[in-house]
C-alpha positions in Angstrom: -40.0 -33.9 -8.6 -39.4 -32.0 -5.4 -41.4 -33.1 -2.4 -43.8 -30.8 -0.5 -42.3 -29.4 2.8 -44.5 -28.9 5.8 -43.8 -25.5 7.2 -46.4 -24.9 9.9 -49.6 -25.9 11.6 -52.3 -23.7 13.2 -55.5 -24.5 14.9 -58.5 -22.3 13.9 -59.9 -20.6 17.0 -63.2 -22.0 18.3 -62.8 -25.2 16.3 -60.8 -28.4 16.3 -59.7 -27.9 12.7 -56.1 -27.3 11.6 -54.6 -25.3 8.9 -51.4 -26.7 7.3 -48.8 -24.6 5.5 -46.7 -26.3 2.8 -44.1 -25.2 0.3 -43.6 -27.1 -3.0 -40.7 -25.6 -5.0 -41.7 -21.9 -5.1 -45.4 -22.4 -4.4 -47.0 -22.1 -1.0 -50.3 -23.6 -0.1 -52.6 -23.7 2.9 -55.0 -26.7 3.4 -57.3 -28.3 6.0 -57.2 -32.0 6.5 -60.3 -33.5 5.1 -61.2 -30.4 3.2 -58.3 -30.0 0.9 -56.5 -26.9 -0.2 -57.9 -23.6 0.8 -55.4 -21.4 -1.2 -52.1 -21.3 -2.9 -49.7 -18.6 -4.0 -50.0 -19.3 -7.7 -53.8 -19.1 -8.0 -54.9 -15.7 -6.8 -56.9 -13.9 -9.5 -60.2 -13.8 -7.7 -58.6 -12.6 -4.5 -57.0 -9.7 -6.4 -60.2 -9.0 -8.2 -61.9 -8.5 -4.9 -59.7 -5.6 -4.1 -59.4 -4.1 -7.6 -63.1 -4.1 -8.4 -63.9 -2.7 -4.9 -61.4 0.1 -5.2 -62.8 1.1 -8.6 -66.0 1.8 -6.8 -64.5 4.3 -4.3 -61.8 5.8 -6.6 -63.0 9.4 -6.0 -62.3 9.1 -2.2 -59.1 11.1 -1.5 -58.2 9.3 1.8 -60.0 6.0 1.8 -60.2 3.8 4.9 -60.6 0.1 4.0 -61.2 -3.1 5.9 -60.3 -6.5 4.8 -61.7 -9.5 6.6 -59.3 -12.4 6.1 -55.5 -12.0 5.3 -55.1 -15.3 3.4 -51.8 -15.1 1.5 -51.9 -11.3 1.3 -53.1 -10.9 -2.3 -56.2 -9.0 -1.6 -54.3 -6.7 0.8 -51.5 -6.1 -1.8 -54.0 -5.3 -4.5 -56.0 -2.9 -2.3 -52.8 -1.1 -1.4 -51.9 -0.8 -5.1 -55.3 0.4 -6.1 -56.2 2.8 -3.3 -53.3 5.3 -3.4 -50.7 6.8 -1.1 -53.2 8.2 1.4 -55.2 5.1 2.1 -55.5 3.3 5.4 -56.0 -0.5 5.0 -57.0 -2.5 8.1 -56.8 -6.3 7.7 -58.4 -8.5 10.3 -57.0 -12.1 10.6 -58.5 -14.6 13.1 -55.6 -17.0 13.1 -52.4 -15.6 14.6 -50.1 -18.0 12.8 -51.4 -16.9 9.4 -50.1 -13.3 10.2 -46.7 -14.8 11.3 -46.6 -16.9 8.1 -47.1 -13.9 5.9 -44.4 -11.9 7.8 -41.8 -14.7 8.0 -42.5 -17.3 5.3 -45.0 -16.6 2.5 -45.0 -12.8 2.1 -42.7 -12.6 -1.1 -45.4 -13.7 -3.7 -47.7 -10.9 -2.8 -44.9 -8.4 -2.3 -44.8 -8.3 1.6 -47.9 -6.1 2.0 -47.9 -6.3 5.8 -44.7 -4.2 5.6 -46.5 -1.3 4.0 -46.9 1.6 6.4 -50.5 2.0 5.3 -51.4 -1.4 6.7 -52.8 -2.0 10.1 -53.2 -5.7 11.3 -55.9 -6.7 13.7 -55.4 -10.3 15.0 -58.9 -11.4 15.9 -62.4 -11.6 14.6 -63.4 -9.1 11.9 -66.7 -8.8 13.8 -64.9 -6.9 16.6 -64.0 -4.1 14.2 -67.5 -4.1 12.6 -69.1 -3.7 15.9 -66.7 -0.9 17.1 -68.5 2.3 17.4 -67.3 5.0 14.9 -65.4 2.6 12.8 -66.2 4.3 9.5 -64.9 2.5 6.4 -65.2 3.5 2.8 -65.0 -0.1 1.8 -65.4 -3.4 3.6 -64.0 -6.5 1.8 -64.9 -9.9 3.3 -63.1 -13.1 2.3 -64.0 -15.0 5.4 -64.4 -18.8 5.6 -65.6 -20.1 2.1 -68.2 -17.4 1.8 -71.7 -16.9 3.3 -72.1 -20.7 4.1 -69.4 -20.4 6.8 -68.3 -24.0 6.3 -65.3 -24.1 8.6 -66.2 -21.9 11.7 -69.9 -21.5 12.6 -69.3 -18.2 14.5 -68.7 -16.7 11.0 -72.4 -17.1 10.3 -73.0 -13.9 12.1 -71.1 -11.8 9.6 -73.5 -13.0 6.8 -76.7 -12.8 8.9 -79.3 -10.1 8.8 -77.9 -8.6 12.0 -74.3 -8.7 10.7 -75.4 -7.1 7.5 -77.1 -4.2 9.4 -74.0 -3.7 11.5 -71.9 -3.6 8.3 -74.2 -0.9 6.9 -73.7 1.2 9.9 -69.9 0.7 9.6 -69.8 2.2 6.1 -69.2 5.9 5.4 -71.6 7.6 2.9 -70.9 6.2 -0.5 -69.2 3.1 1.0 -69.3 -0.3 -0.4 -69.4 -3.9 1.0 -67.8 -6.6 -1.1 -68.1 -10.3 -0.3 -66.1 -13.1 -1.9 -67.6 -16.5 -2.2 -66.5 -19.9 -3.7 -70.0 -20.4 -5.2 -73.4 -18.7 -5.8 -75.9 -18.1 -3.0 -79.2 -16.6 -3.9 -80.5 -16.6 -0.3 -77.5 -14.4 0.7 -78.2 -12.0 -2.1 -81.9 -11.8 -0.9 -80.7 -11.3 2.6 -78.4 -8.3 1.5 -81.3 -6.7 -0.3 -83.6 -7.2 2.7 -80.9 -5.5 4.7 -81.2 -2.4 2.5 -78.4 -3.0 0.1 -78.3 -2.5 -3.7 -76.5 -5.6 -5.0 -74.2 -6.2 -8.0 -73.0 -9.7 -8.6 -69.7 -10.4 -10.6 -68.3 -13.8 -11.6 -64.6 -14.0 -11.4 -61.9 -16.6 -12.1 -59.1 -17.7 -9.8 -56.7 -17.7 -12.8 -55.9 -14.4 -14.3 -56.2 -15.9 -17.8 -59.9 -16.5 -17.1 -59.6 -20.2 -16.4 -60.6 -22.3 -13.4 -63.6 -22.4 -11.2 -66.3 -19.7 -11.1 -66.0 -17.6 -7.9 -68.5 -14.9 -7.0 -68.1 -11.4 -5.6 -71.1 -9.3 -4.5 -70.8 -5.5 -4.3 -73.4 -4.0 -2.0 -74.1 -0.4 -1.2 -76.7 0.9 1.3 -79.8 1.9 -0.8 -79.8 5.4 0.8 -76.3 6.1 -0.5 
C-alpha cells in the first residue's frame, strides 16, 4: 500500500487554520487538521452538478458571464467551461493563494487544467470583493464557499449568506440570472432567508459520487422574483 505524500500547506486567511494537500497514488486530497478531508479528486459529482445544473438554467444566453466562488480542485470550473460554450467568460474567486498554485502546478490534471482555459479569469481574494464591485453583471453566480451557509471555517464568510449579502448578489445578477449555492447539508433557515431577500428558490439533492452514492449534498438555485 502506497503511503500518502504531503505536498503542501496553506493557512486560510483571517484564521489560524491550515489546509493540507496530500497525494495518495493518483488521488489528491485537501484536509484541515481536526476537521478531516474537505475534498478529493475522486469524489466530485456534486461539484460538477453545481455547474452543470446552473448552466442548464442559462443555456439561452449567447455570451454568458459566470462567477464561481471557490476553486477547490477545479471540477466546478471545468464543468462550467464545458457547459457554457466557447463565448463564455468564467471568473473564479479563490481566497487561498496556495490553492490556485496547487491547481496550476500539482493537482490540475484530474479536472483537465481548467485554469489554462483562455475563458477563465482568476481572482485571488474574497468573492465578496467581486460581488460588491459596481457593474459586475453576472448571468450566474455559483457559490461553493466554506461548507455552505453555516460558514464553519471562516466567520467572514457569513456575510455572503446573510440578508445583506443576498441583496448584493441579487444586484450583481443580470436579468434572468441565477444564484446557485452548494451545501454539505440542509438549511431551512437559509432557504427562508433567500426567499425573504426576494428570490424564488429551487432545492436539489445531489450525490458526491456520480453513481448516485454517498452523502446527500444540497444545491439551491435562486432567481430574483422580478426576473
